[in-house]
RODRENKOL-735555 format. One record per atom (N, C-alpha, C): x, y, z; residue in one letter. Coordinates in nm, 3 decimals, padded with zeros to 5 digits. Example, Ala and Ser with C-alpha at 12.3 -4.5 7.8 and 13.67 -1.06 7.14 Angstrom:
<atoms>
        c1        c2        c3   residu
    01.319   -00.569    00.780        A
    01.230   -00.450    00.780        A
    01.320   -00.330    00.780        A
    01.285   -00.225    00.708        S
    01.367   -00.106    00.714        S
    01.290    00.003    00.787        S
</atoms>
This chain:
<atoms>
        c1        c2        c3   residu
   -02.532   -01.480    02.065        M
   -02.427   -01.504    01.975        M
   -02.406   -01.377    01.847        M
   -02.570   -01.323    01.881        K
   -02.580   -01.223    01.719        K
   -02.473   -01.105    01.792        K
   -02.504   -01.051    01.947        T
   -02.459   -00.957    01.986        T
   -02.286   -00.938    01.978        T
   -02.227   -01.079    01.986        I
   -02.102   -01.090    01.968        I
   -02.069   -01.032    01.848        I
   -02.121   -01.123    01.725        G
   -02.099   -01.100    01.603        G
   -02.132   -00.933    01.575        G
   -02.203   -00.858    01.587        K
   -02.225   -00.715    01.598        K
   -02.130   -00.641    01.635        K
   -02.110   -00.686    01.761        A
   -01.966   -00.642    01.846        A
   -01.831   -00.624    01.783        A
   -01.829   -00.785    01.719        L
   -01.701   -00.746    01.631        L
   -01.703   -00.712    01.500        L
   -01.815   -00.692    01.443        T
   -01.858   -00.655    01.333        T
   -01.790   -00.475    01.342        T
   -01.830   -00.444    01.461        A
   -01.843   -00.265    01.475        A
   -01.658   -00.263    01.504        A
   -01.602   -00.364    01.556        C
   -01.476   -00.356    01.633        C
   -01.369   -00.349    01.480        C
   -01.423   -00.439    01.399        S
   -01.373   -00.460    01.271        S
   -01.332   -00.342    01.178        S
   -01.474   -00.324    01.157        H
   -01.477   -00.142    01.064        H
   -01.355   -00.084    01.155        H
   -01.317   -00.053    01.232        F
   -01.288    00.045    01.308        F
   -01.132    00.002    01.290        F
   -01.096   -00.114    01.343        L
   -00.973   -00.137    01.308        L
   -00.890   -00.168    01.168        L
   -01.003   -00.200    01.088        F
   -00.958   -00.194    00.894        F
   -00.913   -00.064    00.891        F
   -01.050    00.039    00.888        R
   -01.032    00.156    00.805        R
   -00.877    00.235    00.881        R
   -00.887    00.246    01.059        F
   -00.807    00.288    01.107        F
   -00.666    00.217    01.114        F
   -00.667    00.110    01.066        G
   -00.534    00.009    01.072        G
   -00.464    00.044    00.949        G
   -00.550    00.074    00.871        L
   -00.478    00.062    00.698        L
   -00.445    00.248    00.710        L
   -00.500    00.339    00.808        A
   -00.469    00.447    00.799        A
   -00.322    00.458    00.855        A
   -00.280    00.385    00.957        I
   -00.226    00.416    01.053        I
   -00.096    00.334    00.999        I
   -00.111    00.234    00.900        I
    00.010    00.153    00.836        I
    00.016    00.239    00.729        I
   -00.022    00.306    00.642        L
    00.002    00.401    00.544        L
    00.070    00.533    00.572        L
    00.069    00.580    00.708        I
    00.118    00.688    00.740        I
    00.253    00.631    00.843        I
    00.231    00.527    00.849        W
    00.387    00.437    00.933        W
    00.499    00.429    00.812        W
    00.433    00.361    00.755        L
    00.533    00.318    00.580        L
    00.556    00.449    00.508        L
    00.461    00.531    00.505        G
    00.527    00.667    00.464        G
    00.634    00.741    00.555        G
    00.626    00.759    00.685        Y
    00.721    00.783    00.762        Y
    00.846    00.699    00.729        Y
    00.853    00.576    00.740        L
    00.974    00.504    00.668        L
    01.052    00.534    00.600        L
    00.971    00.544    00.491        K
    01.027    00.564    00.316        K
    01.117    00.687    00.414        K
    01.073    00.844    00.448        F
    01.143    00.938    00.488        F
    01.283    00.899    00.581        F
    01.250    00.826    00.635        K
    01.351    00.786    00.739        K
    01.476    00.681    00.697        K
    01.413    00.619    00.602        N
    01.507    00.527    00.574        N
    01.518    00.519    00.409        N
    01.652    00.520    00.359        D
    01.668    00.577    00.231        D
    01.623    00.439    00.150        D
    01.532    00.461    00.108        D
    01.451    00.327    00.002        D
    01.498    00.351   -00.129        D
    01.584    00.446   -00.183        S
    01.590    00.473   -00.335        S
    01.670    00.388   -00.404        S
    01.769    00.303   -00.353        D
    01.850    00.251   -00.391        D
    01.791    00.122   -00.427        D
    01.696    00.063   -00.319        F
    01.597   -00.083   -00.369        F
    01.480   -00.027   -00.466        F
    01.421    00.100   -00.484        L
    01.360    00.126   -00.542        L
    01.371    00.148   -00.695        L
    01.513    00.181   -00.698        K
    01.596    00.199   -00.847        K
    01.581    00.060   -00.899        K
    01.668   -00.029   -00.794        N
    01.669   -00.195   -00.849        N
    01.514   -00.261   -00.926        N
    01.461   -00.224   -00.811        F
    01.319   -00.275   -00.844        F
    01.270   -00.208   -01.010        F
    01.241   -00.105   -01.000        L
    01.196   -00.035   -01.144        L
    01.248   -00.051   -01.246        L
    01.403   -00.045   -01.220        T
    01.490   -00.061   -01.337        T
    01.480   -00.209   -01.375        T
    01.466   -00.336   -01.298        N
    01.414   -00.453   -01.374        N
    01.240   -00.477   -01.374        N
    01.152   -00.364   -01.398        S
    01.042   -00.380   -01.447        S
    00.985   -00.309   -01.564        S
    00.941   -00.388   -01.648        D
    00.885   -00.368   -01.759        D
    00.833   -00.209   -01.830        D
    00.756   -00.249   -01.686        A
    00.619   -00.122   -01.710        A
    00.659   -00.003   -01.680        A
    00.764   -00.031   -01.559        Y
    00.812    00.095   -01.499        Y
    00.921    00.152   -01.494        Y
    00.998    00.120   -01.576        H
    01.173    00.175   -01.604        H
    01.170    00.270   -01.672        H
    01.113    00.333   -01.766        W
    01.109    00.444   -01.826        W
    01.074    00.552   -01.699        W
    01.021    00.509   -01.600        L
    01.012    00.656   -01.508        L
    01.109    00.720   -01.451        L
    01.225    00.673   -01.437        L
    01.387    00.665   -01.380        L
    01.412    00.758   -01.487        L
    01.371    00.774   -01.601        T
    01.473    00.883   -01.696        T
    01.360    01.015   -01.683        T
    01.304    01.023   -01.622        Y
    01.216    01.178   -01.584        Y
    01.246    01.192   -01.444        Y
    01.257    01.133   -01.334        I
    01.291    01.106   -01.190        I
    01.382    01.048   -01.111        I
    01.449    01.133   -01.010        T
    01.560    01.025   -00.998        T
    01.485    00.942   -00.880        T
    01.536    00.832   -00.850        S
    01.472    00.756   -00.726        S
    01.435    00.771   -00.631        S
    01.527    00.863   -00.584        H
    01.542    00.923   -00.440        H
    01.403    01.049   -00.422        H
    01.357    01.124   -00.553        S
    01.249    01.209   -00.549        S
    01.146    01.081   -00.570        S
    01.109    00.997   -00.599        L
    01.038    00.938   -00.645        L
    00.983    00.883   -00.493        L
    01.067    00.814   -00.428        V
    01.041    00.741   -00.285        V
    00.992    00.867   -00.173        V
    01.040    01.014   -00.219        L
    00.992    01.098   -00.170        L
    00.830    01.130   -00.149        L
    00.793    01.143   -00.336        I
    00.655    01.154   -00.352        I
    00.568    01.037   -00.280        I
    00.621    00.896   -00.305        L
    00.517    00.792   -00.267        L
    00.486    00.816   -00.110        L
    00.637    00.838   -00.087        A
    00.607    00.861    00.124        A
    00.535    00.949    00.166        A
    00.493    01.081    00.084        S
    00.448    01.190    00.086        S
    00.298    01.158    00.054        S
    00.243    01.075   -00.035        L
    00.131    01.017   -00.106        L
    00.078    00.951    00.032        L
    00.144    00.812    00.047        Q
    00.099    00.734    00.135        Q
    00.048    00.845    00.271        Q
    00.138    00.925    00.373        I
    00.089    01.004    00.433        I
   -00.022    01.055    00.438        I
   -00.010    01.133    00.347        I
   -00.175    01.204    00.263        I
   -00.238    01.099    00.286        I
   -00.294    01.016    00.197        L
   -00.387    00.937    00.187        L
   -00.424    00.860    00.333        L
   -00.323    00.808    00.411        G
   -00.366    00.761    00.560        G
   -00.435    00.853    00.645        G
   -00.392    00.964    00.646        I
   -00.476    01.086    00.685        I
   -00.632    01.100    00.660        I
   -00.605    01.096    00.508        L
   -00.803    01.151    00.462        L
   -00.849    01.034    00.526        L
   -00.793    00.893    00.483        I
   -00.887    00.771    00.529        I
   -00.907    00.760    00.651        I
   -00.836    00.847    00.788        A
   -00.880    00.844    00.874        A
   -00.958    00.954    00.902        A
   -01.025    01.043    00.780        T
   -01.127    01.161    00.847        T
   -01.260    01.095    00.782        T
   -01.295    01.011    00.776        N
   -01.380    00.908    00.722        N
   -01.544    00.988    00.821        N
   -01.527    01.010    00.937        N
   -01.636    01.001    00.996        N
   -01.647    01.180    01.031        N
   -01.561    01.260    00.917        Y
   -01.588    01.401    00.899        Y
   -01.578    01.444    00.797        Y
   -01.536    01.401    00.655        A
   -01.511    01.418    00.532        A
   -01.512    01.271    00.459        A
   -01.645    01.204    00.451        P
   -01.639    01.084    00.375        P
   -01.618    01.093    00.237        P
   -01.692    01.220    00.155        K
   -01.602    01.223    00.047        K
   -01.481    01.229    00.019        K
   -01.360    01.297    00.096        L
   -01.231    01.288    00.092        L
   -01.196    01.170    00.122        L
   -01.271    01.064    00.240        A
   -01.207    00.952    00.252        A
   -01.220    00.827    00.121        A
   -01.352    00.844    00.069        F
   -01.388    00.778   -00.054        F
   -01.278    00.804   -00.155        F
   -01.201    00.928   -00.154        W
   -01.145    00.939   -00.306        W
   -00.974    00.940   -00.269        W
   -00.936    00.914   -00.113        A
   -00.835    00.852   -00.084        A
   -00.840    00.721   -00.092        A
   -00.926    00.623   -00.019        G
   -00.937    00.523   -00.027        G
   -00.937    00.454   -00.197        G
   -00.986    00.525   -00.304        L
   -01.001    00.494   -00.416        L
   -00.814    00.530   -00.464        L
   -00.773    00.621   -00.485        I
   -00.627    00.628   -00.490        I
   -00.553    00.521   -00.441        I
   -00.566    00.504   -00.321        T
   -00.499    00.382   -00.230        T
   -00.499    00.285   -00.310        T
   -00.647    00.210   -00.337        V
   -00.671    00.096   -00.413        V
   -00.608    00.100   -00.536        V
   -00.574    00.224   -00.610        V
   -00.499    00.217   -00.716        V
   -00.360    00.210   -00.706        V
   -00.317    00.289   -00.595        F
   -00.160    00.278   -00.505        F
   -00.118    00.105   -00.543        F
   -00.168    00.022   -00.418        F
   -00.162   -00.059   -00.410        F
   -00.214   -00.206   -00.550        F
   -00.255   -00.156   -00.625        M
   -00.272   -00.249   -00.720        M
   -00.141   -00.205   -00.820        M
   -00.081   -00.080   -00.839        L
    00.044   -00.102   -00.933        L
    00.134   -00.160   -00.845        L
    00.161   -00.148   -00.716        S
    00.251   -00.194   -00.624        S
    00.223   -00.360   -00.643        S
    00.108   -00.410   -00.624        I
    00.098   -00.577   -00.672        I
    00.131   -00.594   -00.802        I
    00.114   -00.548   -00.907        S
    00.120   -00.613   -01.044        S
    00.296   -00.538   -01.053        S
    00.332   -00.466   -00.985        T
    00.482   -00.471   -01.073        T
    00.529   -00.586   -00.913        T
    00.502   -00.580   -00.834        T
    00.632   -00.722   -00.770        T
    00.580   -00.844   -00.803        T
    00.452   -00.856   -00.851        L
    00.446   -00.975   -00.903        L
    00.522   -01.018   -01.024        L
    00.532   -00.940   -01.139        T
    00.605   -00.939   -01.236        T
    00.772   -00.945   -01.251        T
    00.802   -00.902   -01.106        S
    00.906   -00.918   -01.083        S
    00.982   -01.064   -01.053        S
    01.122   -01.104   -01.068        D
    01.188   -01.157   -01.031        D
    01.217   -01.182   -00.909        D
    01.244   -01.052   -00.827        A
    01.238   -01.039   -00.695        A
    01.140   -01.139   -00.582        A
    01.026   -01.167   -00.677        I
    00.937   -01.213   -00.552        I
    00.967   -01.336   -00.493        I
    01.042   -01.424   -00.559        W
    01.104   -01.584   -00.522        W
    01.250   -01.548   -00.439        W
    01.278   -01.656   -00.339        L
    01.419   -01.670   -00.298        L
    01.484   -01.711   -00.359        L
    01.600   -01.629   -00.381        K
    01.705   -01.751   -00.516        K
    01.733   -01.886   -00.509        K
    01.710   -01.919   -00.565        G
    01.696   -02.076   -00.615        G
    01.551   -02.135   -00.545        G
    01.478   -02.080   -00.529        S
    01.380   -02.124   -00.510        S
    01.225   -02.098   -00.579        S
    01.093   -02.153   -00.598        S
    01.010   -02.103   -00.601        S
    00.925   -02.128   -00.505        S
    00.797   -02.120   -00.557        F
    00.662   -02.158   -00.441        F
    00.719   -02.229   -00.380        F
    00.664   -02.211   -00.221        P
    00.596   -02.097   -00.182        P
    00.704   -02.037   -00.086        P
    00.824   -02.055   -00.145        D
    00.932   -01.969   -00.096        D
    00.957   -01.813   -00.104        D
    00.922   -01.683   -00.067        L
    00.901   -01.552   -00.079        L
    01.043   -01.491   -00.003        L
    01.029   -01.447   -00.131        S
    01.168   -01.319   -00.075        S
    01.131   -01.207    00.027        S
    01.159   -01.129    00.084        T
    01.100   -01.009    00.148        T
    00.998   -00.909    00.082        T
    01.058   -00.909   -00.076        V
    00.929   -00.836   -00.160        V
    00.840   -00.910   -00.179        V
    00.864   -01.049   -00.186        G
    00.702   -01.123   -00.239        G
    00.620   -01.128   -00.062        G
    00.712   -01.149    00.049        Q
    00.604   -01.106    00.123        Q
    00.559   -00.983    00.147        Q
    00.631   -00.891    00.092        S
    00.594   -00.709    00.103        S
    00.439   -00.724   -00.007        S
    00.466   -00.811   -00.113        A
    00.335   -00.834   -00.219        A
    00.225   -00.882   -00.093        A
    00.214   -00.987   -00.031        L
    00.150   -01.054    00.052        L
    00.057   -00.987    00.173        L
    00.131   -00.872    00.204        K
    00.109   -00.727    00.266        K
    00.023   -00.653    00.168        K
    00.063   -00.623    00.094        D
    00.000   -00.522   -00.034        D
   -00.122   -00.564   -00.055        D
   -00.150   -00.726   -00.067        L
   -00.279   -00.765   -00.098        L
   -00.378   -00.724    00.025        L
   -00.332   -00.736    00.135        L
   -00.441   -00.724    00.232        L
   -00.464   -00.586    00.257        L
   -00.367   -00.542    00.292        L
   -00.394   -00.351    00.273        L
   -00.468   -00.313    00.105        L
   -00.522   -00.376    00.023        L
   -00.569   -00.366   -00.117        L
   -00.706   -00.397   -00.059        L
   -00.677   -00.545   -00.026        A
   -00.851   -00.531    00.045        A
   -00.924   -00.453    00.144        A
   -00.832   -00.384    00.255        A
   -00.862   -00.281    00.328        A
   -00.891   -00.159    00.219        A
   -00.814   -00.149    00.153        A
   -00.869    00.006    00.086        A
   -01.000   -00.042    00.022        A
   -01.030   -00.094   -00.024        A
   -01.139   -00.137   -00.122        A
   -01.262   -00.134   -00.044        A
   -01.240   -00.199    00.088        W
   -01.349   -00.217    00.207        W
   -01.376   -00.058    00.244        W
   -01.293    00.036    00.252        S
   -01.272    00.170    00.302        S
   -01.338    00.266    00.204        S
   -01.306    00.218    00.108        T
   -01.349    00.289   -00.016        T
   -01.492    00.295   -00.020        T
   -01.570    00.145   -00.071        G
   -01.697    00.091   -00.056        G
   -01.773    00.163    00.077        G
   -01.683    00.155    00.209        D
   -01.793    00.189    00.306        D
   -01.750    00.377    00.370        D
   -01.694    00.437    00.226        S
   -01.738    00.581    00.257        S
   -01.807    00.631    00.183        S
   -01.873    00.527    00.071        A
   -01.960    00.582   -00.095        A
   -02.070    00.638    00.020        A
</atoms>
Protein backbone atom coordinates (compact mmCIF):
# COMPACT_ATOMS: atom_id res chain seq x y z
CA UNK A 1 0.00 0.00 0.00
CA UNK A 2 2.85 2.41 0.77
CA UNK A 3 4.31 1.86 -2.70
CA UNK A 4 0.98 2.68 -4.34
CA UNK A 5 0.61 5.73 -2.09
CA UNK A 6 4.08 7.03 -3.01
CA UNK A 7 3.41 6.45 -6.71
CA UNK A 8 0.09 8.28 -6.51
CA UNK A 9 1.70 11.14 -4.59
CA UNK A 10 4.42 11.54 -7.23
CA UNK A 11 1.82 11.35 -9.99
CA UNK A 12 -0.46 13.88 -8.26
CA UNK A 13 2.41 16.38 -7.87
CA UNK A 14 3.06 16.18 -11.60
CA UNK A 15 -0.66 16.45 -12.48
CA UNK A 16 -1.31 19.28 -10.03
CA UNK A 17 1.55 21.46 -11.28
CA UNK A 18 1.24 20.78 -14.99
CA UNK A 19 -2.55 20.64 -14.86
CA UNK A 20 -2.53 24.15 -13.37
CA UNK A 21 -0.06 25.31 -16.02
CA UNK A 22 -2.10 23.82 -18.88
CA UNK A 23 -5.35 25.29 -17.57
CA UNK A 24 -3.80 28.76 -17.20
CA UNK A 25 -2.32 28.66 -20.70
CA UNK A 26 -5.50 27.26 -22.24
CA UNK A 27 -7.84 29.75 -20.56
CA UNK A 28 -5.49 32.59 -21.48
CA UNK A 29 -5.54 31.45 -25.10
CA UNK A 30 -9.34 31.27 -25.07
CA UNK A 31 -9.50 34.84 -23.79
CA UNK A 32 -7.59 35.93 -26.91
CA UNK A 33 -9.80 33.84 -29.16
CA UNK A 34 -13.19 34.66 -27.60
CA UNK A 35 -14.03 38.23 -26.81
CA UNK A 36 -14.74 38.21 -23.08
CA UNK A 37 -14.66 42.00 -22.85
CA UNK A 38 -18.45 42.43 -22.71
CA UNK A 39 -18.75 39.84 -19.94
CA UNK A 40 -15.87 41.40 -18.01
CA UNK A 41 -17.30 44.90 -18.46
CA UNK A 42 -20.68 43.83 -17.05
CA UNK A 43 -18.97 41.93 -14.26
CA UNK A 44 -16.67 44.80 -13.23
CA UNK A 45 -19.40 47.42 -13.57
CA UNK A 46 -21.41 45.56 -10.92
CA UNK A 47 -18.39 45.09 -8.65
CA UNK A 48 -17.94 47.62 -5.84
CA UNK A 49 -14.23 46.89 -5.63
CA UNK A 50 -13.24 47.03 -9.30
CA UNK A 51 -15.67 49.26 -11.23
CA UNK A 52 -13.15 52.11 -11.09
CA UNK A 53 -10.79 50.13 -13.38
CA UNK A 54 -13.01 50.81 -16.37
CA UNK A 55 -12.33 54.56 -16.11
CA UNK A 56 -8.63 53.92 -16.82
CA UNK A 57 -8.66 50.98 -19.23
CA UNK A 58 -11.11 49.48 -21.68
CA UNK A 59 -12.56 46.08 -20.88
CA UNK A 60 -11.05 44.69 -24.09
CA UNK A 61 -7.55 45.84 -23.09
CA UNK A 62 -8.03 44.38 -19.62
CA UNK A 63 -9.02 41.02 -21.10
CA UNK A 64 -5.86 41.04 -23.26
CA UNK A 65 -3.70 41.88 -20.23
CA UNK A 66 -5.31 39.12 -18.15
CA UNK A 67 -4.95 36.62 -21.00
CA UNK A 68 -1.27 37.45 -21.42
CA UNK A 69 -0.71 37.21 -17.68
CA UNK A 70 -2.39 33.80 -17.49
CA UNK A 71 -0.28 32.41 -20.33
CA UNK A 72 2.97 33.76 -18.88
CA UNK A 73 2.15 32.46 -15.39
CA UNK A 74 1.27 29.03 -16.78
CA UNK A 75 4.57 28.80 -18.63
CA UNK A 76 6.57 29.94 -15.60
CA UNK A 77 4.83 27.49 -13.25
CA UNK A 78 5.72 24.67 -15.65
CA UNK A 79 9.43 25.61 -15.44
CA UNK A 80 9.75 24.48 -11.82
CA UNK A 81 12.38 21.81 -12.57
CA UNK A 82 14.59 24.37 -14.35
CA UNK A 83 13.76 27.64 -12.63
CA UNK A 84 12.16 27.04 -9.22
CA UNK A 85 12.44 30.72 -8.21
CA UNK A 86 10.50 31.81 -11.30
CA UNK A 87 7.93 29.08 -10.63
CA UNK A 88 7.65 30.26 -7.01
CA UNK A 89 6.97 33.88 -7.97
CA UNK A 90 4.60 32.84 -10.74
CA UNK A 91 2.74 30.63 -8.26
CA UNK A 92 2.51 33.47 -5.76
CA UNK A 93 1.13 35.86 -8.38
CA UNK A 94 -1.32 33.15 -9.46
CA UNK A 95 -2.51 32.78 -5.84
CA UNK A 96 -3.21 36.52 -5.69
CA UNK A 97 -4.84 36.37 -9.15
CA UNK A 98 -7.28 33.64 -8.07
CA UNK A 99 -7.95 35.25 -4.69
CA UNK A 100 -8.99 38.44 -6.49
CA UNK A 101 -11.05 36.45 -8.97
CA UNK A 102 -12.86 34.49 -6.25
CA UNK A 103 -13.48 37.53 -4.06
CA UNK A 104 -14.89 39.45 -7.02
CA UNK A 105 -17.12 36.54 -8.00
CA UNK A 106 -18.38 35.86 -4.48
CA UNK A 107 -19.37 39.49 -3.97
CA UNK A 108 -21.35 39.55 -7.22
CA UNK A 109 -25.05 38.88 -7.61
CA UNK A 110 -24.19 36.87 -10.72
CA UNK A 111 -23.09 33.87 -8.64
CA UNK A 112 -26.63 32.47 -8.27
CA UNK A 113 -29.11 31.49 -10.95
CA UNK A 114 -31.83 34.11 -11.39
CA UNK A 115 -34.67 33.40 -8.96
CA UNK A 116 -32.62 30.80 -7.08
CA UNK A 117 -30.24 30.58 -4.17
CA UNK A 118 -27.93 28.00 -2.66
CA UNK A 119 -26.98 25.51 -4.16
CA UNK A 120 -28.11 26.62 -7.65
CA UNK A 121 -25.00 28.25 -9.10
CA UNK A 122 -24.91 30.20 -12.33
CA UNK A 123 -22.09 29.75 -14.83
CA UNK A 124 -20.23 32.49 -12.95
CA UNK A 125 -20.73 30.61 -9.68
CA UNK A 126 -19.45 27.42 -11.27
CA UNK A 127 -16.42 29.38 -12.43
CA UNK A 128 -15.81 30.42 -8.81
CA UNK A 129 -15.72 26.75 -7.81
CA UNK A 130 -13.15 26.10 -10.55
CA UNK A 131 -11.10 29.05 -9.35
CA UNK A 132 -11.17 27.67 -5.80
CA UNK A 133 -9.51 24.45 -6.95
CA UNK A 134 -7.04 26.40 -9.10
CA UNK A 135 -6.24 28.58 -6.07
CA UNK A 136 -5.44 25.42 -4.10
CA UNK A 137 -3.24 24.16 -6.93
CA UNK A 138 -1.44 27.50 -7.13
CA UNK A 139 -0.89 27.61 -3.37
CA UNK A 140 0.50 24.06 -3.40
CA UNK A 141 2.69 24.81 -6.41
CA UNK A 142 4.07 27.93 -4.74
CA UNK A 143 4.88 26.05 -1.55
CA UNK A 144 6.44 23.19 -3.49
CA UNK A 145 8.65 25.60 -5.45
CA UNK A 146 9.92 27.41 -2.34
